[in-house]
N, C-alpha and C positions, 0 to 999 in steps of 0.2 A: 715591511710586513710580509710574513711568509704565507705560503699557500695553505699550510696546515690550519692556520687560524680562520681561514675563510670557509673551508669545507668541514662541517661538523662530522664527527664519526659516531655512528650508531652501532649498537650491538645487535646481534641477530635476534635476540629476544625482543628488543624494542621494535624492530622492523616487523616481526611477526604480530605483535600486539597491535601495531599501527594498521597493518593490513586487515586484521580481523575487525578492528573498529570501523574501518572504512567499509568493509563488506556488510557489517551489521547496520551501519548508517544508511547504506543504499537500500537494503532490504526494508528498513523502517520507512523510508521515504516512499518506496514502491507500495507498501501496504497502506500507508496513509492516502496515497493518490487513488488506490482502488476503493478504499472506503468512501472517500469524498465523491468519487465517480458514481457509487452505488447508493448514495443517500436517498434519492428519490424512489428507487425501487424498494429499498428497505422500508421507507415510510409507507408506501402503498401496501406492501405485504403485511406490515403490522396492523394497518387499518382494516384490511380484509380479514385478518386473523381475529381481530377484536370483534368485528361484526358477525362473521360467519362461524368462527370457532373451529375452523378446519385448516390444518397445516397444508393440505393438498391445494386448497384454493389460494392460500397465501403464497405457496410456491409458484402456482400458475400466474398469480398477479405479479410476483417478483420477476419472473421470466418475461412476461408480456411487457411490463414497463421497461425492463432493461433492454429488451430487443428494440422497442420503440425509441428509446433514448439513443441507442447506437445508430439506428436508421436516420433519425432526425439530425444528429450531429454531422453526418456525412453528406 
């Protein structure tokens, strides 16, 4: 058995597409992790927005819950 059969050869186009797919996959995983991390603050902001009708109060609620969540986890 020769060594050429054991090591596959890839074209540069295949390697570029593979690298781009890996980068896109990492970005998608990071975005999903961020969304999962901020589910509780998002819910709090939506509830405040529904009751108060103010985006400013909803933003304050989002920041407050997100900061509390970060402090509690550490």
